[in-house]
C-alpha positions in Angstrom: -23.6 -75.2 37.6 -22.5 -74.6 41.2 -23.3 -71.3 42.8 -19.6 -70.4 42.7 -17.4 -72.5 40.4 -13.8 -73.5 40.8 -13.4 -75.7 37.7 -10.4 -77.4 36.1 -10.0 -78.4 32.5 -8.5 -81.9 32.9 -6.4 -83.3 30.0 -7.8 -86.8 29.5 -7.8 -87.6 25.8 -6.1 -86.1 22.7 -6.2 -87.7 19.3 -3.2 -85.7 18.1 -0.1 -87.6 16.7 2.1 -87.1 19.8 -0.5 -87.9 22.5 -0.1 -91.2 24.3 -3.7 -91.1 25.6 -6.1 -91.1 22.7 -9.9 -91.6 22.6 -9.5 -95.4 22.3 -6.7 -95.8 24.9 -7.7 -98.1 27.8 -6.4 -96.5 31.0 -7.7 -95.5 34.4 -7.1 -91.8 35.3 -6.6 -90.9 38.9 -7.3 -87.4 40.3 -4.5 -85.8 42.3 -5.4 -85.2 46.0 -5.9 -81.4 45.6 -8.8 -82.0 43.3 -10.7 -84.1 45.8 -10.1 -82.2 49.1 -12.8 -79.6 48.6 -12.8 -76.3 46.6 -12.7 -77.8 43.1 -16.3 -78.5 42.2 -16.4 -78.7 38.3 -14.3 -81.0 36.2 -14.2 -80.2 32.5 -12.8 -83.3 30.7 -10.9 -82.4 27.6 -11.1 -83.2 24.7 -13.8 -85.0 22.9 -13.1 -85.4 19.2 -16.1 -84.0 17.4 -16.2 -86.6 14.6 -16.2 -89.5 17.1 -19.3 -88.3 19.0 -21.5 -89.4 20.6 -19.0 -92.0 21.7 -17.4 -91.2 25.1 -13.8 -92.4 25.9 -13.6 -95.0 28.7 -11.2 -92.8 30.6 -13.7 -90.0 30.8 -16.4 -92.4 31.9 -14.1 -93.6 34.7 -13.7 -90.1 36.0 -17.4 -89.4 35.9 -18.2 -92.6 37.9 -15.4 -92.0 40.4 -15.7 -88.2 40.9 -15.5 -86.5 44.3 -18.8 -86.1 46.0 -20.7 -83.0 44.9 -18.6 -82.3 41.9 -19.9 -81.7 38.4 -18.5 -83.4 35.3 -18.7 -81.7 31.9 -17.2 -83.1 28.7 -15.4 -80.5 26.6 -15.6 -80.9 22.8 -13.3 -79.2 20.4 -10.5 -77.0 21.5 -8.1 -75.0 19.3 -6.7 -77.9 17.3 -10.2 -79.4 16.7 -11.4 -76.1 15.3 -8.9 -75.9 12.5 -10.8 -78.1 10.0 -9.1 -80.8 8.0 -9.2 -84.1 10.0 -10.9 -82.3 12.9 -14.3 -82.1 11.3 -17.7 -81.5 13.1 -20.1 -83.5 10.9 -23.0 -82.9 13.4 -22.8 -79.2 12.8 -23.4 -79.6 9.0 -27.1 -78.9 9.4 -29.8 -78.0 12.0 -31.1 -81.6 11.6 -27.7 -83.1 12.3 -27.1 -80.8 15.3 -30.5 -81.7 16.8 -29.9 -85.4 16.3 -26.6 -85.2 18.1 -28.2 -83.3 20.9 -30.6 -86.2 21.4 -27.7 -88.5 21.7 -25.7 -86.3 24.1 -28.4 -85.8 26.6 -28.4 -89.6 27.1 -24.9 -89.3 28.6 -26.5 -88.4 31.9 -28.3 -91.7 32.4 -25.6 -93.8 30.7 -22.5 -92.3 32.3 -23.6 -89.8 35.0 -22.2 -86.9 32.9 -23.7 -83.5 33.7 -23.1 -81.5 30.6 -21.1 -80.5 27.5 -18.7 -77.6 26.9 -18.7 -76.2 23.3 -15.1 -75.1 22.8 -15.4 -74.0 19.2 -12.6 -71.6 18.2 -12.9 -71.8 14.4 -15.3 -71.4 11.5 -18.1 -73.7 12.5 -21.7 -73.0 11.9 -23.0 -70.5 14.4 -26.7 -71.2 13.7 -26.2 -75.0 14.0 -24.2 -74.7 17.2 -27.1 -72.7 18.6 -29.6 -75.3 17.4 -27.6 -78.0 19.2 -27.5 -76.1 22.5 -31.2 -75.1 22.2 -32.3 -78.7 21.5 -30.2 -79.9 24.5 -32.2 -77.7 26.8 -35.5 -78.6 25.2 -34.8 -82.3 25.8 -33.2 -81.9 29.3 -33.2 -78.4 30.9 -30.9 -79.7 33.6 -28.2 -80.8 31.2 -25.4 -78.2 31.5 -24.0 -76.3 28.4 -21.0 -74.1 28.8 -19.4 -71.9 26.2 -15.7 -70.6 26.4 -15.2 -67.2 24.9 -12.1 -65.1 24.0 -11.4 -62.1 26.2 -11.6 -59.8 23.2 -14.6 -61.2 21.2 -13.2 -62.5 17.9 -14.8 -65.9 17.0 -18.2 -65.6 15.2 -19.6 -68.8 16.7 -18.8 -67.7 20.3 -20.2 -64.2 19.7 -23.3 -65.5 18.0 -24.0 -67.9 20.9 -23.6 -65.2 23.5 -25.8 -62.7 21.6 -28.5 -65.3 20.9 -28.6 -66.9 24.3 -28.5 -63.8 26.4 -30.9 -61.6 24.4 -33.6 -60.0 26.4 -36.6 -62.3 26.9 -34.7 -65.4 25.8 -34.3 -68.4 28.1 -30.6 -69.1 27.7 -29.4 -72.3 26.3 -25.9 -71.6 27.8 -25.4 -71.9 31.6 -22.0 -70.2 31.7 -19.4 -68.5 29.6 -15.8 -68.7 30.5 -13.2 -66.0 29.5 -10.2 -67.7 27.9 -7.5 -65.4 29.3 -5.0 -67.3 31.4 -2.2 -64.9 32.4 -2.2 -63.6 35.9 -5.5 -61.8 36.6 -5.9 -60.7 33.0 -9.4 -62.1 32.5 -10.8 -59.4 34.9 -10.3 -56.7 32.3 -12.6 -58.4 29.8 -15.6 -58.9 32.1 -17.2 -55.6 31.2 -17.3 -56.6 27.5 -19.8 -59.3 28.4 -21.8 -58.1 31.5 -22.0 -54.6 30.0 -22.0 -55.5 26.3 -24.7 -53.0 25.5 -22.6 -50.1 26.9 -19.5 -50.7 24.7 -18.5 -48.8 21.6 -20.7 -48.9 18.5 -20.1 -52.0 16.5 -18.8 -54.0 19.5 -19.3 -57.7 18.7 -21.3 -58.4 22.0 -24.6 -56.5 22.1 -26.2 -58.1 25.1 -25.6 -58.0 28.9 -24.7 -61.4 30.2 -25.8 -61.8 33.9 -22.6 -61.6 36.0 -23.3 -65.0 37.7 -23.1 -66.6 34.3 -19.5 -65.4 33.7 -16.4 -67.4 34.7 -13.0 -65.8 35.1 -10.2 -67.6 33.3 -7.0 -68.6 35.2 -3.9 -70.5 34.1 -2.9 -73.6 36.0 0.3 -71.8 36.8 -1.5 -68.8 38.5 0.1 -67.8 41.8 -1.8 -68.1 45.1 -1.9 -64.3 45.4 -3.5 -63.9 41.9 -5.9 -66.7 42.7 -7.0 -64.8 45.8 -7.4 -61.6 43.7 -9.6 -63.4 41.2 -11.7 -64.9 44.0 -12.2 -61.6 45.7 -13.3 -60.0 42.4 -15.7 -62.9 41.7 -17.2 -62.4 45.2 -17.5 -58.6 44.9 -18.9 -58.6 41.3 -21.2 -61.6 41.9 -19.5 -63.5 39.0 -20.0 -67.3 38.5 -16.5 -68.3 39.6 -13.2 -69.4 38.0 -12.3 -71.8 35.3 -8.7 -73.1 35.1 -6.7 -74.1 32.0 -5.3 -76.7 32.6 -4.6 -79.7 34.9 -3.2 -83.2 34.2 -4.4 -86.3 35.9 -2.4 -89.4 36.9 -2.2 -92.7 35.1 -3.1 -95.1 37.9 -1.0 -97.8 36.4 2.2 -95.8 36.4 1.6 -93.0 38.9 2.8 -90.5 36.3 1.0 -87.5 34.8 -1.0 -88.2 31.7 -1.4 -85.7 28.8 0.3 -82.4 29.2 0.7 -79.4 26.8 3.7 -77.1 26.6 5.8 -79.3 28.8 3.4 -78.7 31.7 4.1 -75.0 32.1 0.4 -74.3 32.8 -0.4 -77.5 34.6 -1.9 -76.8 38.0 -1.1 -80.4 39.0 2.6 -79.8 39.1 2.6 -76.5 41.0 3.5 -75.9 44.7 1.4 -77.1 47.6 0.5 -73.5 48.5 -0.7 -72.8 45.0 -2.8 -76.0 44.9 -4.3 -75.1 48.3 -5.3 -71.7 47.0 -8.1 -73.2 45.0 -9.8 -74.2 48.2 -9.2 -70.8 49.6 -10.7 -69.3 46.4 -13.9 -71.2 47.0 -14.1 -70.1 50.6 -13.6 -66.4 49.5 -16.2 -66.6 46.8 -18.7 -68.1 49.2 -18.0 -65.5 51.9 -16.6 -68.2 54.2 -13.1 -66.7 54.4 -11.9 -64.3 57.1 -10.0 -62.6 54.3 -11.3 -59.1 53.5 -13.3 -59.6 50.3 -14.1 -56.0 49.6 -12.4 -55.0 46.4 
C-alpha cells in the first residue's frame, strides 16, 4: 500500500439483475480525468462475484493494464449483496483447503494481469477461520500481494472482527495490509478510529481486543464528501499518522458511449459526478497527508 492512500472504489462489474455491466460484459472502462491527475493512488475495483473466482472480468483487467502511473489496483470481492447468501455463495470459503487453493490461484493475478491485491469485503456470515486461512496463505505465497479488509465503524461482523483480532495480535505478522472504516457520511469515520488503534483500551467485552497500528487504518469517505470535509479527514490522517482515505464510491466511463457505467442509488455518492472543486480536493488531501500542503495540518 502507498504511504498515504487516497483510494476509490470503482464500480466496474455487478452481477445483480439491474446492472448493465456484469462479469461477462465486454466493454472498455475509461477513468475520468480526476483519477489520473495525481492524488488518487489506489483503485479498488468492485465487485468480483465470489462464486466466479478466480476468473477476472475483462473490464477489470483493462483498468489494471491501463492504470495511471504509480497507482495500485486491488480487486474487491463481495460487498453487501454478495454477503447475503443464496445465489451469492463463497464456495472457496467452505474449508481451509478450499480457501488455500483459491489463494494459490489469486496470487497469480499479479503475473497474469498486473493486479496488486485483493479486498475481502465480507459483510455476512462467512467462515472467519477460512477467511483468515485464505489471507494467510496469500502472504505465504507472495508477501507483496496486498490484502485489505473493510470493517464497520462499530464492530459488528464476526468475520471482520476475527480477521482484525487474528492479524493484529501481538507477535503476529499480519496477513492484512490495511483496514478501511466503512463510514461514509461527512467526517464520521474519525470517531471510530480509537476502537481499532486503541482496541485494548475499550470497554470490557469490546469486539476488538488488539491495537491496530494507525498507519494500517484508512478513513472512510463518501464520494459525495465536501471539499471542506475531505480536508478535515486529510488533516486528521496526517496528525494521527493514519494510512489515508478510502472512498465509496466512483463510477467510470464507458469508452464506447462516454456515459457513466454502474452507479448505485442514482449516483448520490458518486465522486465522479461531483463538482470540480470536490474532485480537486482529493489531490489536495494527498498533499496534506504527505505534508506537502501549505495548509496548517495541526489538528
